[in-house]
C-alpha positions in Angstrom: 252.3 186.2 44.5 250.2 186.8 47.6 251.4 188.3 50.5 253.1 185.6 53.2 251.1 186.9 55.5 248.0 186.4 54.5 248.9 183.0 55.1 248.4 183.7 59.0 244.9 182.7 59.0 245.5 179.1 57.7 248.1 178.2 58.9 246.7 176.1 61.5 243.9 175.0 58.7 247.4 173.4 56.7 248.8 172.1 59.7 245.3 169.9 60.2 245.0 169.0 56.4 248.4 167.5 56.2 247.8 165.0 59.2 244.6 163.5 57.7 245.1 164.7 53.3 248.3 163.6 51.4 249.7 166.9 49.7 247.8 165.6 46.5 244.5 166.4 47.6 245.6 169.9 48.4 246.9 171.0 45.3 244.7 170.1 42.0 245.9 170.0 38.0 244.7 173.5 36.1 241.5 172.6 34.6 240.2 170.8 37.8 236.9 170.9 40.1 236.4 170.4 43.5 235.0 171.1 46.6 236.8 172.2 49.9 234.6 171.4 52.4 235.3 171.2 56.7 232.9 170.0 59.0 229.6 169.3 58.1 228.3 169.6 54.5 226.7 173.0 53.4 222.8 173.0 53.5 223.0 174.3 50.3 225.2 173.5 47.3 228.2 175.7 47.0 228.9 178.9 44.5 230.8 177.5 41.9 233.9 179.6 41.3 235.8 180.3 38.2 239.9 181.2 39.1 241.7 182.5 36.3 245.0 182.9 37.5 247.6 182.1 35.9 250.6 182.0 38.9 250.1 178.3 41.0 251.3 179.7 44.4 248.3 182.5 44.6 245.9 180.2 43.3 246.7 177.5 46.0 246.4 180.1 48.3 243.4 181.3 47.7 241.2 178.2 47.5 242.8 177.6 50.5 241.4 180.9 52.0 238.3 180.3 51.0 238.3 176.7 52.4 239.6 178.2 55.5 237.2 181.0 55.8 234.2 179.6 54.5 233.9 175.7 54.4 231.8 174.5 52.0 230.2 177.7 51.0 232.6 177.6 47.2 233.7 175.1 44.4 236.4 176.3 43.2 237.8 175.4 39.4 241.1 176.8 38.1 242.4 177.7 35.2 245.5 179.3 33.8 244.6 181.6 30.6 241.7 183.3 29.0 241.2 180.8 26.2 240.6 178.0 29.0 238.5 180.3 30.7 235.9 181.0 27.9 236.0 177.8 27.6 234.9 177.2 30.7 232.2 179.6 30.9 230.7 178.2 27.6 230.3 174.8 29.3 229.9 175.3 32.9 228.0 177.1 35.2 229.1 179.0 37.8 228.1 181.9 40.0 231.4 183.8 40.1 234.6 184.7 38.8 238.2 185.5 39.9 239.6 187.1 37.2 243.5 187.9 37.4 244.3 190.5 34.6 247.7 190.0 34.2 247.2 186.9 31.9 249.6 184.9 29.4 247.4 185.0 26.8 245.8 188.6 27.5 246.5 191.8 29.4 245.4 194.8 31.5 241.4 195.9 31.0 241.3 193.9 27.7 240.6 190.7 29.7 237.8 191.1 32.0 235.8 193.1 28.7 236.5 189.9 26.8 234.9 188.1 29.7 232.5 190.2 30.0 231.4 189.6 26.9 230.7 185.7 27.3 229.2 186.3 30.5 227.4 189.2 30.8 225.5 188.3 33.6 228.0 186.7 35.6 229.8 188.8 38.6 233.2 189.3 38.4 236.4 190.6 40.8 239.3 191.2 39.7 242.7 190.6 40.9 245.8 193.2 40.1 249.1 193.8 41.1 249.5 196.8 43.4 250.6 198.4 40.3 247.8 198.0 38.5 245.5 199.4 40.5 243.8 202.5 38.0 243.3 199.4 35.7 241.6 197.2 38.1 239.2 200.8 38.9 238.5 200.9 35.4 237.4 197.4 35.1 235.2 198.1 37.9 233.7 201.3 35.8 233.3 199.1 33.2 230.6 196.5 35.3 233.3 194.2 37.5 231.6 193.9 41.1 234.7 194.3 43.0 239.3 194.5 42.9 241.1 193.1 45.2 245.0 193.7 45.2 247.1 190.5 45.4 249.5 191.0 48.6 246.5 192.9 51.0 244.2 190.0 50.6 243.0 187.8 53.9 240.1 185.3 53.9 237.5 187.1 55.7 238.2 190.4 53.3 238.0 187.6 50.3 234.8 185.8 51.0 233.5 189.0 52.5 234.0 190.2 48.6 232.8 187.4 46.7 229.3 187.5 49.2 228.8 191.0 48.6 229.8 190.7 44.7 227.4 188.1 44.3 224.7 190.0 46.2 225.0 193.1 44.0 225.3 191.5 40.6 221.7 189.7 41.7 220.0 193.0 43.0 221.4 194.6 39.8 220.0 191.5 37.7 216.8 192.5 39.9 216.8 196.2 39.2 217.5 195.5 35.2 214.5 193.8 35.3 212.1 196.3 37.4 213.7 198.5 34.5 212.4 196.5 31.7 208.9 195.9 33.1 209.0 199.8 34.1 209.3 200.7 30.2 207.2 198.0 28.7 204.9 199.2 31.2 204.8 203.1 29.9 205.3 201.8 26.5 201.6 200.2 27.2 201.1 203.7 29.3 202.3 205.9 26.6 200.0 203.5 24.1 197.4 203.9 26.2 197.3 207.9 26.0 197.7 208.5 22.7 194.6 206.2 21.5 192.8 208.6 24.7 194.4 211.2 22.6 193.1 210.3 19.4 189.9 209.4 20.8 189.4 212.8 22.7 190.4 214.9 18.8 187.6 212.8 17.5 185.3 214.3 20.5 186.4 218.0 19.2 184.1 219.0 16.3 185.1 219.0 12.6 183.0 220.2 11.0 181.4 223.3 12.1 177.4 223.9 11.6 175.5 225.7 9.8 173.2 228.0 10.6 170.6 229.3 9.0 170.0 225.4 8.4 170.3 224.4 4.6 172.4 227.5 3.4 175.6 227.0 1.9 178.7 226.9 4.2 179.3 230.9 1.8 176.5 232.5 3.1 176.2 231.3 7.0 175.1 233.8 9.8 177.8 232.2 12.1 181.1 231.7 11.0 183.3 229.4 13.9 187.0 229.3 14.6 188.3 227.8 17.5 192.5 226.7 19.1 192.2 223.6 21.3 195.9 222.9 23.2 196.5 220.4 25.8 198.9 220.8 28.3 199.7 216.6 28.8 198.9 214.3 26.4 195.0 213.8 26.8 193.7 216.9 28.2 191.0 218.5 30.7 189.2 221.3 28.4 186.1 220.4 26.3 184.0 222.0 23.8 181.2 221.4 21.3 179.7 223.7 18.7 176.1 222.1 17.7 173.0 223.3 15.8 170.2 224.6 18.1 166.8 223.9 16.0 167.1 225.7 12.0 168.8 229.4 12.9 170.6 228.8 16.2 173.8 227.4 17.3 174.9 225.8 21.2 178.9 226.8 21.9 179.6 223.8 25.0 183.2 225.1 26.3 184.1 223.0 29.9 187.1 222.7 32.0 187.5 219.6 34.0 190.1 220.3 36.9 193.4 219.4 36.3 194.7 217.3 33.0 195.6 213.9 31.9 193.8 210.8 31.7 191.4 211.4 34.7 190.1 214.7 33.4 190.0 213.4 30.0 187.5 210.8 30.7 185.7 213.1 33.0 185.7 214.9 29.6 184.5 212.0 28.1 181.9 211.5 30.0 180.5 214.9 29.2 180.3 214.4 25.4 178.2 211.5 26.3 175.8 213.6 28.3 175.7 216.5 25.7 174.1 213.7 23.2 171.8 212.9 25.8 170.6 216.0 26.2 170.0 217.7 23.0 166.4 217.8 23.9 166.6 220.7 25.8 169.9 222.4 24.1 167.6 225.6 23.5 167.1 226.5 26.6 170.7 227.8 28.2 170.0 227.3 31.9 167.9 224.2 31.7 171.1 222.6 29.3 173.5 223.1 32.2 171.2 222.0 34.8 170.5 218.4 33.7 174.2 218.0 32.9 175.7 219.0 36.4 172.7 216.7 37.4 173.9 214.2 35.7 177.4 214.4 36.4 176.7 214.8 40.0 174.7 211.0 39.9 177.6 209.6 38.7 180.6 211.3 40.2 179.2 211.7 44.0 181.0 207.6 44.6 184.2 208.8 43.3 186.9 209.4 46.4 188.9 212.1 44.7 187.9 215.5 44.5 185.9 216.8 40.9 185.2 220.5 39.2 184.2 221.4 35.8 183.5 224.7 35.1 181.5 225.2 31.9 180.0 228.2 29.8 176.8 227.4 27.5 175.6 230.2 25.0 172.9 229.9 22.2 173.3 232.2 19.1 170.1 232.3 17.6 170.5 234.9 14.5 166.7 234.6 14.2 165.8 236.2 17.2 168.9 238.0 17.1 170.0 237.4 20.3 172.2 235.0 22.7 171.0 233.5 25.4 174.1 232.0 28.2 174.6 230.3 31.5 177.5 230.0 33.3 178.6 227.0 35.8 181.4 228.8 37.3 183.6 229.8 33.9 185.8 232.8 33.0 183.3 235.1 31.0 183.2 235.6 27.2 183.9 238.6 25.6 181.9 240.6 23.0 183.8 242.5 20.7 182.2 245.2 18.5 185.0 246.3 15.8 183.6 248.9 14.3 183.1 250.8 17.8 186.7 249.1 18.8 184.8 248.4 22.0 185.5 244.8 24.5 183.5 244.0 26.6 183.2 241.0 29.2 179.7 239.6 28.9 179.3 239.3 32.8 178.9 243.2 32.7 175.8 242.5 30.7 174.5 239.8 33.2 176.6 238.4 36.0 174.3 236.1 36.6 175.6 232.5 37.1 175.7 228.9 39.1 178.4 226.8 40.4 180.5 224.6 39.1 179.8 221.7 37.9 179.5 218.3 39.7 178.9 220.3 43.3 175.6 220.3 44.4 172.4 218.4 42.9 170.0 220.8 42.4 172.1 223.9 41.9 169.5 226.7 39.8 171.5 228.1 36.3 169.8 231.6 35.4 169.6 231.6 31.3 170.6 235.4 30.3 169.5 237.1 27.3 171.5 239.2 25.3 171.1 241.2 22.0 173.4 240.8 19.0 174.4 242.6 15.9 176.0 242.5 12.7 179.7 242.3 12.7 179.6 241.2 16.4 181.8 239.0 17.6 181.8 236.2 20.6 185.9 235.5 22.5 185.3 232.3 24.7 187.9 230.7 26.9 189.0 228.8 29.5 191.0 229.3 32.8 194.5 228.4 31.2 194.8 230.7 28.9 194.6 233.6 30.9 196.4 231.7 34.4 199.6 231.6 32.7 202.6 232.5 34.9 205.8 234.7 33.9 209.4 234.2 34.7 208.5 236.5 37.8 205.8 234.3 38.5 202.9 236.7 37.7 199.9 235.7 36.4 198.8 236.8 32.5 195.0 237.1 34.8 192.0 238.5 33.0 192.4 242.6 32.4 195.9 241.7 30.5 194.1 239.1 28.5 191.2 241.6 27.7 194.5 244.3 26.6 195.5 241.2 24.0 192.3 241.2 22.2 192.0 244.7 21.9 195.3 245.1 20.3 194.6 242.7 18.0 190.6 244.2 17.1 191.5 244.7 13.3 192.7 240.8 12.7 190.2 238.3 11.6 188.3 236.6 14.4 191.0 233.2 13.2 194.1 235.6 13.2 193.1 237.6 17.0 192.8 233.6 18.1 196.3 232.9 17.1 197.7 236.8 18.3 196.1 236.0 21.3 198.1 232.8 22.1 201.6 234.4 20.9 201.1 237.1 23.3 199.9 234.7 26.3 203.9 232.8 25.0 205.6 235.8 25.2 204.8 236.8 28.7 205.5 233.4 30.0 208.2 232.6 27.9 207.4 229.4 27.0 205.8 227.6 23.7 204.5 225.4 26.8 201.2 225.7 28.8 201.0 224.8 32.4 197.1 224.1 32.2 194.9 222.9 29.2 194.3 226.1 26.6 190.9 226.0 24.7 189.8 229.3 22.5 186.5 230.0 19.8 185.7 232.7 18.3 181.9 233.5 16.9 181.6 235.8 14.5 177.9 237.1 13.6 178.3 237.8 9.9 174.6 238.6 9.4 171.0 238.4 11.3 168.0 237.0 9.3 164.2 237.6 9.0 161.6 235.0 10.5 
């Protein structure tokens, strides 16, 4: 039973009501539905409340408190057991449930769980005795909006709890709806990224050119290998290897600032520009100049800053030289295994131009360098040597150079794998914070023209 002092807020209302109504209008049999209103009718329809309570005195007191504290706000229907309550929930539309945890046909937490199973969308406030607070808290943990202790409730507390329960449930449903929408959008975004990754993989070379043209692959004068490790689903590194005339191949590598969808979009633009500018691909400096000019025209109106470094190398086995141009990109390495010699190309000719997209008409010098049979060229993007250790120390180009020297006895293909393992060991992680691209070029032989 509710405590006698809980009747104090409603005594005046009871006295006035008896003057206007008979007692039968105050006490309704179980299963009845009525709206208790005082004064003018509410501006909106009252909230239908299902009261599941086996004690008629407690049920009557709850109805009186609601009528006194919130006239016209709630319409109460009372049933005495869980079976009847479940039946009414299946038949009627309610906005809230007041549930006694101790009923003739159910007791304890299972009472709440059974009701929640058939009406998960409804806010439920559980009613319990002072000895059952632990059980009431368990019900709240399972999804009840609140609990009230019989004998410690007045009308103001009851109405406030009911209003808050309805509001909290509404907010919970909104959050669940937003979470569902977010999951749907994330799934769509993930699908978009997967498609972008597949398209980007298609853009990468899957078959290397054979030089000289028409020779069987086993007799190729140039052999290529690469490793491409995007840090995200899609990356900002891009490379391509393509024939330039009958006796040469062009190797283009670029690194777009950042990674993700935006960087991948720029690499897609870069791919299109390479195809368009093939007529000038035999001139390394002009090739970068034209790429920069087109890229600058496309991206100069974008709000976000844009930077892309690039390196373009033409290996010509007939003229016995490479010709290269750099747009702010890390210098490739020249490797001569017999002499155990590894040297950056910038030591031969350090001329280079600015990163792509910064200026409209920069100059990119074409730098020649003689090649010999057995020479190897190692190209990379900065994600390889900018990896950080657990002490936040950067690997750096000197350590990268040391790693390459350590593995000179390996084939070029195995050398790339070993360098990656060294970087991973240094950083203590198999994942890279930035995209990584490595390219190896073996000059197996030179030809006479």
